[in-house]
C-alpha positions, 0 to 999 in steps of 0.5 A: 312636564312630559306626556308619553306619546301613547297617552295623547288622550286629547286626540280621542276627545269628543266634539265639545271637550276638544274645544279645550285647546282653544283657550289653552292656545290663547293663554299660552301663546296669545300674548304675542298678539296682545301683549297688553292682555298677557295672563302670564299663564305659565301652566298653559305653556307647560301643558301645550308643550306636553301635548306636542300639538300644533295650535297655529290654526287657533292663533290665526283666529285672532278675534277668539284669542282676544276674546279668551285673553279678555275673558281670562283677565276679567275672571282673574280679577273677579276671582281675586276679589272673591277670595279677598273677601272670602279667603277660606272659601271653596272655588270650582271650575265647572268644565275646567278643560286644561286650565289652571286658575288656582295658580292665581287664586291659591292663597294657602287657605282656600280650596279648589276643585277642577271638574269636567267630563270623564275623558277630559279628566283622564287627560287632565290627570295625566298632565296634572298628576301632582296637585298642589295642596287644597286642590282636587279633581273630580269628574262631572257632567254639568248637564246632569242635575244633582251635581252640587251634592256629587261634588260635595260642595258647601250647602245651605245658609251656614255654608261658606260661600263658593266661587264657581267658574264656567267658561266656554261651556254653557253655549254648547248646552241645550237651553233646558240644560243651562236653566237646570245648571243655574237652578242647581246653583240657586237651590244649593249655593250658600249665601255670598256665593258667586257664579261667573260664566260667559255667554253668546247672543242667540244670533250665534246659535247654530253658527259654529260652522262659521267660527274659525276655531270651533268649526272643525271640532264638531261642536255646535252653539246651542244656547244664547242669552238676550236681555240678561236682567230678565233672564236672571230674574227667573232664578229668585235665589240669584242676582246679577252683580256684574255684566261685561261685554267683549266689545270693551276689548275692541274699543269705543267704536265697537261699544257704540255699534253694540249699543245701536244693534242691541234692540236687534241682538238683545245685548252683547254678541259675547259677554261675561256675567257674575251672579251672586246669592244673597248674603247671609 
């Protein structure tokens, strides 16, 4: 895979879109730091070579590399579980960046959609110019309501369940925008659908300048979630299926510390949530 020099569109990405290099670097090279979490992401390695960019700064941020690899393994497991139960269903990566989860989920019967902002999709289409069967690209601004219909996803009680992934995106949106995203899913997702996304604690809001990998992008953390069960209850069409904290990747001492500080932080400093719509 080669990307001509004059098409290095990634250099023109905005603040939040430019953060796509962080998970890309982690999945492509992070196994050298954490071999036990190696996602075996062949695609990430090829994409990184095509971009011809130095990502050592991101690899020096070992905590973020660990977080990304932990998150990737968890999402892989959740996705494989979903398609094991719904082999003919649709999957969507909202804010896909340059990731390729379909390399792990493709069973020959399901369908996949990678969606992101126009400038990201321009870059993505330069790199992924040949798509596998049942996979498509579409531009998306998740902050604009009505995106479910624009993506032409299954709707209503008779629609097939949909798996939605949204990683490294919601913490950069305003609280009202995050609420609108979840309301969009609650209003439209067919029974049995699932939504997997990561989140930070509210104590992280406004601290991007302290984050080794994010500070130079110009992006800012604008939304965090505390007391997850109470938050989910504000969306009657959704229920919490699973909540995980990155502390599990750091060991028992970190898990205990998180438990002791939870009354002040409201929950994990960084975690992953799997929500579901009620089955038919």
